[in-house]
C-alpha positions in Angstrom: -8.5 -22.3 -71.2 -8.7 -25.2 -68.7 -4.9 -25.2 -67.8 -4.8 -21.4 -66.9 -7.8 -21.7 -64.6 -6.3 -24.6 -62.9 -3.1 -22.8 -62.4 -4.8 -19.7 -61.2 -6.9 -21.8 -58.8 -3.7 -23.5 -57.5 -2.2 -20.2 -56.8 -5.2 -18.9 -55.0 -5.5 -22.0 -52.9 -1.7 -21.9 -52.1 -2.2 -18.2 -51.2 -5.1 -18.9 -48.9 -3.2 -21.7 -47.2 -0.3 -19.4 -46.6 -2.5 -16.7 -45.2 -4.4 -19.2 -42.9 -1.1 -20.6 -41.8 0.2 -17.1 -40.9 -3.1 -16.4 -39.1 -2.7 -19.6 -37.0 0.9 -18.6 -36.2 -0.1 -15.1 -35.1 -2.8 -16.6 -32.9 -0.3 -19.1 -31.5 2.2 -16.3 -30.8 -0.5 -14.3 -29.1 -1.5 -17.3 -26.9 2.1 -18.0 -26.1 2.6 -14.4 -25.1 -0.5 -14.3 -22.8 0.4 -17.6 -21.2 4.1 -16.4 -20.5 2.7 -13.3 -19.0 0.4 -15.3 -16.9 3.2 -17.6 -15.7 5.3 -14.8 -14.7 2.3 -13.1 -13.0 1.6 -16.3 -11.0 5.3 -16.7 -10.1 5.5 -13.2 -8.9 2.3 -13.2 -6.8 3.1 -16.7 -5.4 6.6 -15.4 -4.4 5.1 -12.4 -2.6 2.3 -14.4 -1.1 4.8 -17.1 0.2 7.1 -14.3 1.8 4.3 -12.2 3.2 1.7 -14.6 4.3 3.4 -15.1 7.8 3.2 -11.4 8.6 -0.6 -11.7 8.9 0.2 -13.9 12.1 2.1 -13.1 15.2 3.7 -15.4 17.8 2.6 -14.7 21.4 4.0 -16.0 24.7 1.8 -16.4 27.8 3.4 -15.4 31.0 2.1 -15.1 34.7 2.6 -11.4 35.3 2.7 -10.1 38.9 1.6 -6.5 38.8 3.8 -5.6 41.8 2.9 -2.6 43.8 6.5 -1.9 44.5 7.3 -1.8 40.8 4.2 0.1 39.6 3.4 2.6 42.4 5.7 1.9 45.4 4.4 5.0 47.4 0.7 4.0 46.7 0.0 7.5 45.4 -2.5 6.4 42.8 -1.2 9.0 40.5 -1.8 8.2 36.8 1.6 9.7 35.8 3.5 7.7 38.3 1.7 4.5 37.2 2.3 5.3 33.4 6.1 5.8 34.1 6.5 2.6 35.9 9.1 0.0 34.8 6.7 -2.6 33.2 9.6 -4.2 31.4 10.9 -5.3 34.9 7.4 -7.0 35.3 8.1 -9.0 32.0 11.5 -9.9 33.1 10.4 -11.0 36.6 7.8 -13.3 34.9 10.4 -14.8 32.6 12.7 -15.5 35.6 9.8 -17.1 37.5 9.1 -19.3 34.4 12.8 -20.3 34.1 14.3 -20.0 37.6 17.5 -21.7 36.6 18.5 -18.6 34.5 20.8 -16.6 36.8 23.4 -14.9 34.7 22.9 -11.4 33.6 23.7 -12.2 30.0 21.3 -15.1 29.9 18.6 -13.0 31.6 19.1 -10.5 28.8 18.7 -13.2 26.2 15.7 -14.7 27.9 14.0 -11.2 28.0 14.8 -10.8 24.3 12.2 -13.4 23.5 9.4 -11.0 24.3 8.8 -7.8 22.4 9.8 -4.5 23.9 6.3 -3.3 23.1 5.0 -5.7 25.8 5.6 -3.0 28.4 3.2 -0.7 26.6 0.5 -3.6 26.6 1.0 -4.0 30.4 0.8 -0.2 30.8 -2.4 0.0 28.9 -3.9 -2.9 31.0 -3.2 -1.1 34.3 -4.3 2.2 33.0 -7.7 0.7 32.0 -8.1 -1.3 35.3 -5.9 0.1 38.2 -7.3 -2.8 40.4 -4.8 -5.0 38.7 -2.0 -3.4 40.9 -1.0 -6.1 43.4 -2.8 -8.9 41.4 -1.4 -11.7 39.2 -2.7 -12.4 35.8 -1.8 -14.7 32.9 -1.2 -12.5 29.9 -0.4 -13.3 26.2 2.4 -10.9 25.2 3.8 -10.4 21.8 7.0 -12.3 21.0 10.1 -10.6 19.6 10.7 -10.6 16.0 13.5 -13.2 16.1 11.3 -15.6 18.3 8.4 -15.0 15.9 10.6 -15.9 12.9 11.9 -19.0 14.5 8.5 -20.1 15.5 7.2 -19.6 11.8 10.1 -21.7 10.6 11.9 -18.7 8.8 15.0 -19.4 10.9 16.1 -23.0 10.9 17.5 -24.6 14.0 19.8 -26.9 12.1 22.2 -24.2 10.8 25.2 -23.2 12.8 24.5 -21.1 16.0 26.8 -18.2 14.8 24.7 -17.6 11.7 21.5 -17.4 13.6 20.0 -14.3 15.3 18.7 -16.7 17.9 21.0 -19.1 20.0 20.5 -22.6 21.2 19.5 -21.5 24.7 16.7 -19.4 23.4 15.5 -22.2 21.2 15.4 -24.5 24.2 13.4 -21.9 26.0 10.9 -21.4 23.2 10.5 -25.3 23.0 9.8 -25.4 26.7 7.1 -22.7 26.3 5.5 -24.6 23.3 5.5 -27.8 25.2 3.6 -26.2 28.1 1.1 -24.5 25.8 2.5 -21.0 26.4 3.3 -20.3 22.7 0.8 -19.7 20.0 0.2 -17.9 16.7 -2.8 -15.5 16.3 -3.9 -13.1 13.6 -1.7 -10.1 13.7 -4.2 -7.2 14.4 -1.2 -5.0 15.2 0.0 -5.0 11.6 -3.3 -3.3 10.6 -3.8 -1.0 13.5 -0.5 0.7 14.3 2.1 2.9 12.5 5.7 2.2 11.8 8.2 0.9 14.4 11.9 0.1 14.8 10.8 -3.3 16.1 9.4 -5.4 13.3 6.8 -7.3 15.6 5.4 -3.9 16.5 5.4 -2.3 12.9 2.1 -1.7 11.1 0.6 -0.3 8.0 -2.3 1.7 9.4 -0.2 5.0 9.5 0.8 4.4 5.8 -2.8 3.6 4.9 -4.2 6.8 6.5 -1.3 8.8 4.8 -2.1 7.3 1.3 -5.9 8.1 1.9 -5.2 11.7 2.9 -2.8 12.1 -0.1 -5.3 10.6 -2.5 -8.1 12.9 -1.2 -6.0 15.9 -1.9 -5.0 14.6 -5.3 -8.7 13.9 -6.2 -9.9 17.3 -5.0 -7.3 19.1 -7.1 -7.0 17.0 -10.2 -10.6 15.8 -11.0 -12.3 19.2 -11.3 -9.4 20.9 -13.0 -8.8 18.0 -15.4 -12.4 17.7 -16.4 -12.8 21.5 -16.8 -9.7 21.8 -18.9 -10.8 18.8 -21.0 -14.3 20.1 -21.6 -12.8 23.6 -22.7 -10.3 22.0 -25.0 -12.7 19.6 -26.6 -16.2 21.4 -26.6 -15.6 25.1 -26.1 -12.2 26.3 -27.4 -11.5 27.5 -30.9 -8.9 25.4 -32.6 -5.8 27.6 -33.1 -2.1 27.7 -32.4 -2.7 28.3 -28.7 -4.8 25.2 -28.2 -2.6 23.1 -30.3 0.3 24.3 -28.0 -1.8 23.1 -24.9 -2.6 19.9 -26.3 0.9 19.0 -27.2 2.2 20.0 -23.8 -0.6 18.1 -22.0 0.4 15.0 -23.9 4.1 15.6 -23.1 3.2 15.9 -19.4 1.7 12.5 -19.4 5.0 11.1 -20.5 7.2 13.0 -18.0 8.9 10.6 -15.5 7.1 10.8 -12.1 10.4 11.9 -10.3 10.5 15.2 -12.3 7.1 16.1 -10.5 8.9 15.3 -7.2 11.7 17.7 -8.1 9.1 20.3 -8.9 7.5 19.8 -5.6 10.7 20.0 -3.7 11.7 23.3 -5.6 8.4 25.1 -5.6 6.2 23.8 -2.7 8.9 23.2 -0.2 11.7 25.6 -0.9 9.7 28.5 -2.3 6.2 28.2 -0.7 7.5 26.5 2.4 4.6 24.1 2.7 5.1 21.4 5.5 7.6 18.8 4.5 6.4 15.1 4.4 2.7 16.1 4.6 -0.2 14.6 2.5 -0.9 18.1 1.3 2.4 18.4 -0.6 2.1 14.8 -1.7 -1.4 15.3 -2.9 -0.5 18.5 -4.9 2.5 16.5 -6.6 0.5 13.7 -7.4 -2.4 15.9 -8.7 0.1 17.5 -11.1 1.1 13.9 -12.3 -2.5 12.7 -12.6 -3.7 15.9 -14.2 -2.8 15.1 -17.9 -4.2 11.5 -17.5 -7.6 12.8 -16.4 -7.6 15.3 -19.3 -6.7 12.8 -21.9 -9.4 10.2 -20.6 -12.0 12.9 -20.4 -11.4 14.1 -23.9 -11.6 10.7 -25.2 -14.9 10.1 -23.3 -16.3 13.4 -24.7 -15.3 12.4 -28.2 -17.2 9.1 -27.8 -20.5 11.0 -27.4 -22.2 11.1 -30.7 -22.5 14.6 -32.5 -26.2 14.0 -32.9 -26.6 14.6 -29.1 -25.1 18.0 -29.5 -27.1 18.9 -32.5 -30.4 17.9 -30.9 -29.6 20.0 -27.9 -28.7 23.0 -30.1 -31.8 22.5 -32.0 -33.9 22.9 -28.9 -32.3 26.2 -28.1 -29.5 25.1 -25.7 -26.5 27.2 -25.3 -23.0 25.7 -25.9 -22.5 25.5 -22.0 -25.9 23.9 -21.6 -25.2 21.4 -24.3 -22.0 20.4 -22.5 -23.2 20.3 -18.9 -26.9 19.0 -19.4 -26.2 16.4 -22.3 -22.6 15.7 -23.2 -21.0 15.6 -19.8 -23.4 13.3 -18.1 -23.2 10.8 -21.1 -19.4 10.9 -20.9 -19.1 10.6 -17.1 -18.6 6.7 -17.1 -15.5 7.1 -19.2 -14.3 10.1 -17.2 -14.7 8.2 -13.9 -12.9 5.2 -15.4 -10.0 7.3 -16.3 -10.0 9.1 -13.0 -9.9 5.9 -11.1 -7.1 4.5 -13.3 -5.1 7.7 -12.7 -5.7 7.6 -8.9 -4.5 4.0 -8.8 -1.4 5.0 -10.6 -0.9 7.8 -8.1 -1.4 5.3 -5.2 1.4 3.1 -6.4 3.9 6.0 -6.9 6.8 6.5 -4.6 9.5 8.3 -6.4 7.9 11.9 -6.4 7.0 11.4 -2.7 10.6 10.5 -1.8 11.8 13.8 -3.2 9.5 15.9 -0.9 10.4 14.1 2.3 7.8 11.4 2.8 10.5 8.9 3.3 10.8 10.0 6.9 10.3 7.6 9.7 6.8 8.4 10.9 5.4 6.5 14.0 2.2 8.5 14.9 -0.9 8.2 12.8 -1.5 11.3 10.8 -4.6 13.3 11.9 -4.9 15.6 8.9 -3.3 16.6 5.5 -0.7 19.0 7.4 0.7 16.2 9.7 3.8 14.4 8.7 2.9 11.0 7.1 4.1 8.3 4.8 2.3 6.3 2.1 2.1 2.6 1.5 4.8 2.5 -1.4 7.2 4.4 0.6 6.6 2.3 3.7 7.4 -0.8 1.6 10.6 1.0 0.4 11.6 1.7 4.0 11.0 -1.8 5.2 12.8 -3.4 2.2 15.9 -1.6 3.3 15.9 -2.9 6.8 18.2 -5.8 7.5 16.0 -7.8 9.9 14.3 -11.0 8.5 11.0 -10.0 10.0 10.9 -6.8 7.9 11.3 -8.9 4.7 8.1 -10.6 5.7 6.5 -7.1 6.5 7.5 -5.8 3.1 5.9 -8.7 1.2 2.7 -8.5 3.3 2.4 -4.6 2.7 3.0 -5.3 -1.0 0.0 -7.7 -1.0 -2.1 -5.0 0.8 -1.0 -2.4 -1.8 -1.8 -4.8 -4.8 -5.3 -5.5 -3.2 -5.9 -1.8 -3.2 -4.9 -1.4 -6.9 -7.0 -4.4 -7.8 -10.0 -3.1 -6.1 -9.6 0.4 -7.8 -9.1 -1.0 -11.2 -12.0 -3.5 -10.7 -14.2 -0.6 -9.6 -13.3 1.3 -12.9 -14.2 -1.8 -15.0 -17.5 -2.2 -13.1 -18.4 1.4 -13.5 -17.6 1.4 -17.2 -19.8 -1.7 -17.8 -22.7 -0.5 -15.7 -23.0 2.9 -17.0 -21.4 2.7 -20.5 -23.7 3.5 -23.3 -23.3 2.0 -26.8 -24.2 4.2 -29.8 
């Protein structure tokens, strides 16, 4: 009797050791998978941060601007339209020539003027419009440097590479060195990046237009998808009779959640633009398309939240004489709201990061002006990133990475909000 017991014990011990070893291996595989994912995430974020950090700062050049009466208002009319149409670029060119008097040739003057952004004329125009007494005076003004000068000052363009392979030549580098030695060159926080719309010139391009467009689009998406999604989920989960019709709806809702986003863009192009003739590249159309895409996500999340409410809540409400609608509206829906909000925020964050369906409805257009409403032409952050990534200038590469960081920040904030809401209002049964 002793031998069989010993043999059985040995088999059990060996089996336990094997199971424990398998469990340890499985845990090790899980840890390795998580560590690998974290490493790739850190590498990705580090790469984006390294490329985009410089876009948050902008190089400026200090020049002594002579607001010449002969250039701004030669007839001394004082007319605002005359002053607005003045050749302010000539003021910048005169200041550069005064700073570097040895530059005489036309080609060299053009290269010298290329160190300052073309948007400097609008800066001077705004100064004179706000203070007409500047006409005839001389002021020292910090003007935005051009994209190439900015990239060189940040070290993105190396001076030791052959001149033919650089977008900035040796003479321009010498002028920038002279400006830096005299304290006329500096880097400051790039407010323009957060306060302006898109531009052909990288040093003038900003994301404010895309942010406003994204906000308007998400507002339309939320207004359409949230009430409809919650209402549909409540009907299917709480009020409908289970039959072939509801089964058909459930299957199609689940299928809609798996449809590629570009299909919704094709639907928007075919129906909302070609048939209904809604304005192209408008947040209204973008919001409708994204609402269709977000709709099944909200329904699925809402149904899951409703299922999590214990049946005893419904039974107690019915026992007190509540109608089916009262049971849902007064008892079940308030208790399920944290889960519903979490699913809605996650769906909205997915909509914020979408670009494919919006490209199909024309939101890929070059938009300079800030949209004032849902019917105005607009773009969104993902599409803005797409447009900048396709631009050849080195400065737009920096802008692309910086805009990606801003988009990631919004996504992190939205997902963190979903987690906080779930933890704060979630009830454990």
